[in-house]
KOLSE-62417 format. One line per 2 residues: number of its first residue (from 1); for each residue x, y, z of C-alpha. Coordinates in Angstrom, 1 decimal, decimal comma. Example, Ala and Ser with C-alpha at 12.3 -4.5 7.8 and 13.67 -1.06 7.14 Angstrom:
! residues 2
1 = 12,3/-4,5/7,8  13,7/-1,1/7,1
END
This chain:
! residues 278
1 = 0,0/0,1/0,0  1,2/3,6/-0,9
3 = 0,2/7,0/0,2  1,2/10,6/-0,8
5 = 2,2/12,3/2,5  1,4/15,9/3,7
7 = 2,6/18,1/6,6  -0,4/20,0/7,9
9 = -0,5/22,9/10,6  -4,0/24,3/11,3
11 = -4,7/27,8/12,7  -7,2/29,8/14,8
13 = -6,8/33,6/14,5  -3,5/33,2/13,1
15 = -2,3/31,1/15,9  -1,1/27,5/15,4
17 = -3,2/24,8/16,7  -2,5/21,1/15,6
19 = 0,4/19,7/13,7  0,5/16,3/12,1
21 = 0,4/14,3/8,8  -2,1/13,4/6,2
23 = -1,5/10,4/4,0  -3,8/10,1/0,9
25 = -4,4/6,5/0,3  -7,4/6,7/-1,9
27 = -5,4/4,7/-4,8  -5,7/1,6/-2,3
29 = -9,5/1,8/-2,2  -10,9/1,5/1,3
31 = -7,8/0,1/3,0  -6,3/2,2/5,7
33 = -2,7/1,0/7,2  -2,2/1,6/10,8
35 = 0,5/4,3/10,9  3,1/2,6/13,0
37 = 5,9/3,4/10,7  8,8/5,1/12,9
39 = 9,5/7,5/10,0  5,9/8,8/10,0
41 = 5,8/9,1/14,0  8,9/11,1/13,9
43 = 7,6/13,5/11,3  4,2/13,8/13,1
45 = 6,0/14,9/16,4  8,6/17,0/14,7
47 = 6,7/20,3/15,9  6,1/19,9/19,5
49 = 5,8/23,6/19,9  1,9/23,3/18,4
51 = -0,9/23,0/20,7  -1,5/19,5/19,8
53 = 1,0/17,2/17,7  1,7/13,7/16,7
55 = -1,7/13,2/14,6  -1,8/11,3/11,5
57 = -5,1/11,2/9,3  -5,5/8,6/6,6
59 = -7,7/9,4/3,5  -9,3/6,6/1,8
61 = -12,0/6,5/-0,8  -15,0/6,2/1,7
63 = -13,7/8,4/4,4  -10,9/9,5/7,0
65 = -9,1/7,6/9,7  -7,1/9,7/12,5
67 = -4,7/8,5/14,8  -2,4/9,9/17,8
69 = 1,2/8,6/17,7  3,8/8,5/20,4
71 = 7,3/9,2/19,9  8,2/5,7/19,8
73 = 6,0/5,1/16,9  3,0/3,7/18,7
75 = -0,4/4,5/17,3  -4,0/4,4/18,5
77 = -7,2/5,6/16,8  -8,8/8,7/18,0
79 = -10,9/11,4/17,1  -9,4/15,0/16,1
81 = -11,2/17,9/14,7  -8,0/19,4/13,2
83 = -6,8/16,4/11,9  -9,9/15,8/10,3
85 = -10,3/19,1/8,7  -6,6/18,8/7,2
87 = -7,6/15,5/5,6  -10,8/17,0/4,2
89 = -8,7/19,8/2,7  -6,4/17,2/1,3
91 = -9,1/15,2/-0,1  -11,3/17,9/-1,4
93 = -15,1/17,4/-0,7  -18,2/17,5/-3,0
95 = -21,0/19,6/-1,8  -23,4/16,7/-1,5
97 = -21,1/14,2/-0,3  -21,2/12,2/2,8
99 = -18,1/10,5/4,1  -17,2/8,2/6,9
101 = -15,2/9,2/10,1  -13,3/6,4/11,8
103 = -11,6/7,2/15,3  -12,2/5,9/18,9
105 = -15,7/4,3/18,6  -16,7/1,0/17,6
107 = -18,4/2,1/14,4  -17,7/5,1/11,9
109 = -19,3/8,6/12,4  -21,2/10,3/9,5
111 = -19,1/13,2/8,2  -20,2/16,1/6,0
113 = -18,1/19,1/5,2  -17,5/22,3/3,2
115 = -14,3/23,9/2,1  -13,7/27,7/1,2
117 = -10,2/28,2/0,5  -8,0/27,1/3,2
119 = -11,3/27,2/5,6  -12,6/23,8/6,4
121 = -16,5/23,4/8,4  -17,6/20,1/9,4
123 = -20,2/18,1/11,2  -20,4/14,8/12,7
125 = -23,4/12,6/13,3  -23,2/9,7/15,6
127 = -25,5/7,8/18,3  -26,1/10,2/21,2
129 = -23,8/9,1/24,2  -25,2/8,7/27,8
131 = -23,3/11,0/30,2  -22,0/9,0/33,1
133 = -21,3/10,5/36,5  -18,8/9,6/39,4
135 = -16,6/10,9/42,0  -13,0/11,6/42,5
137 = -11,7/12,9/45,9  -15,0/14,3/46,7
139 = -15,3/16,1/43,2  -17,8/15,2/40,7
141 = -16,9/14,0/37,2  -18,9/13,7/34,1
143 = -17,9/10,9/31,6  -18,6/11,5/28,0
145 = -17,5/8,6/25,7  -18,3/9,9/22,2
147 = -15,6/12,0/20,6  -12,6/10,0/22,5
149 = -13,3/9,1/26,2  -13,4/12,5/28,1
151 = -13,7/12,9/32,0  -14,8/16,3/33,1
153 = -13,5/16,9/36,5  -15,4/19,7/38,3
155 = -13,9/21,4/41,2  -10,0/21,5/40,1
157 = -7,2/19,4/40,9  -5,5/19,3/44,4
159 = -2,1/21,3/44,9  0,9/19,3/43,7
161 = -1,5/16,9/41,8  0,4/15,4/38,7
163 = -2,6/15,7/35,9  -1,3/12,8/33,9
165 = -1,7/10,6/37,0  -5,2/11,8/37,5
167 = -5,9/11,2/33,6  -4,7/7,4/34,0
169 = -6,9/7,2/37,3  -9,9/8,7/36,3
171 = -10,2/7,8/32,5  -7,5/5,4/31,6
173 = -4,1/5,3/29,9  -5,0/4,9/26,5
175 = -4,2/7,6/24,2  -7,7/8,3/23,2
177 = -8,5/8,7/27,0  -8,5/12,8/27,9
179 = -9,0/14,9/30,8  -10,7/18,3/31,2
181 = -10,5/20,1/34,6  -13,0/22,7/35,4
183 = -11,8/25,1/38,1  -13,5/26,0/41,4
185 = -15,1/29,2/40,5  -15,0/30,5/43,9
187 = -11,2/30,3/43,8  -11,1/32,3/40,3
189 = -10,3/36,0/40,6  -13,3/36,9/38,3
191 = -15,5/34,1/39,9  -15,6/32,4/36,7
193 = -14,5/28,6/36,1  -11,5/28,1/33,8
195 = -11,1/24,8/31,9  -7,7/23,0/31,2
197 = -7,5/20,3/28,8  -4,8/17,3/29,2
199 = -3,7/14,7/26,6  -1,4/11,8/27,2
201 = 1,4/13,9/25,9  0,6/16,6/28,6
203 = -1,5/19,7/28,6  -3,3/20,9/25,5
205 = -1,9/24,3/24,7  -5,5/25,4/23,7
207 = -9,0/24,1/23,4  -9,4/21,1/21,5
209 = -12,6/20,8/19,2  -13,1/17,4/20,6
211 = -12,8/18,8/24,1  -15,2/21,7/23,3
213 = -17,6/18,7/21,9  -17,6/16,7/25,1
215 = -18,7/20,1/26,9  -21,5/20,4/24,6
217 = -22,8/16,9/24,6  -22,6/16,8/28,6
219 = -24,5/20,0/28,7  -27,3/18,7/26,8
221 = -28,3/16,8/29,9  -26,2/18,0/32,8
223 = -27,8/20,9/34,8  -24,7/21,8/37,0
225 = -22,7/22,0/33,9  -24,9/24,2/32,2
227 = -25,3/26,5/35,2  -21,5/27,0/35,2
229 = -21,4/27,9/31,5  -24,9/29,3/30,8
231 = -23,8/31,1/27,6  -22,3/28,0/25,9
233 = -18,8/29,5/26,2  -15,8/28,2/28,1
235 = -13,0/30,2/29,8  -10,1/28,2/28,9
237 = -6,4/28,1/29,8  -4,3/28,3/26,9
239 = -0,3/28,7/26,1  -1,0/32,3/25,4
241 = -3,1/33,0/28,4  -7,0/32,5/29,1
243 = -9,4/33,0/26,4  -13,2/32,5/25,8
245 = -14,3/29,9/23,5  -17,7/28,8/22,0
247 = -18,9/25,6/22,2  -19,9/23,7/19,0
249 = -23,5/23,3/18,1  -24,9/19,9/19,5
251 = -28,3/19,1/17,9  -30,3/16,2/18,8
253 = -31,7/14,2/15,7  -33,8/11,3/14,9
255 = -33,0/7,6/15,8  -31,2/8,6/19,0
257 = -28,4/10,4/17,2  -26,7/13,7/17,9
259 = -25,0/16,2/15,3  -21,9/18,4/16,2
261 = -21,4/21,4/14,1  -17,7/22,6/14,4
263 = -16,4/26,0/13,9  -14,3/26,6/10,9
265 = -10,6/25,3/11,0  -7,9/27,2/8,9
267 = -5,7/24,4/7,3  -2,0/24,7/5,9
269 = -1,0/21,7/3,8  2,6/21,1/2,6
271 = 3,1/18,0/0,4  6,1/15,9/1,0
273 = 7,9/15,1/-2,1  8,0/11,2/-1,3
275 = 5,8/8,4/-1,1  5,5/5,9/1,8
277 = 4,8/2,3/1,8  3,0/0,4/4,5
END
């Protein structure tokens, strides 16, 4: 199997967001190889200064497969809004076309998109998840298992606590397991809660699209979360300081499905002058 490789870097408001690779394998039909080739993993991790990195998106004739890779070359299927946008840009999209999106779920999601120059908008439709609740050290936890496995921890982290240890303890050690921490509003200078996102390779430098989606999905049924963010916006801790981000639209549909409408993503693609064989 062969594939043409692109590097991608997405932006929002001229600030870099996610770095990784797109591999176009449409010549091989519906097949997508798992990208465990060390050379690909090394390239996908080459720009660790981005908010998120180590992403690989595989384009096939029917859809898109997205992965997170480690520096050691391990790969695991995940969902990533920015990687999907980059793959859509590389693939090109017909206006009436429906695609399949493969990630950290038992089955594919329905993917629709539109491309305007370098800007990609997309929507995902999938079975509506049941938001589970739990407790960790007296703090409430919401589990949203749809766009990756997210644990939303309300009330902040205890002092001198390692977020990676908390992520593994609460939601799991897999690369698709993510942690979002909502600070205690009473301890914030503005009285407004601040959200931090954590991946397997550390704190996300901004607000990941799948993390925002987890909040949007949880807010459909959880009154406490709605009371913390009544305007549908999160105050997020980022590498460039706090900023306010709107949640994606989450619309319940027929047959117990939900559709997420993501904001536009600006994509820069650079083809690599080689092909890889898997």
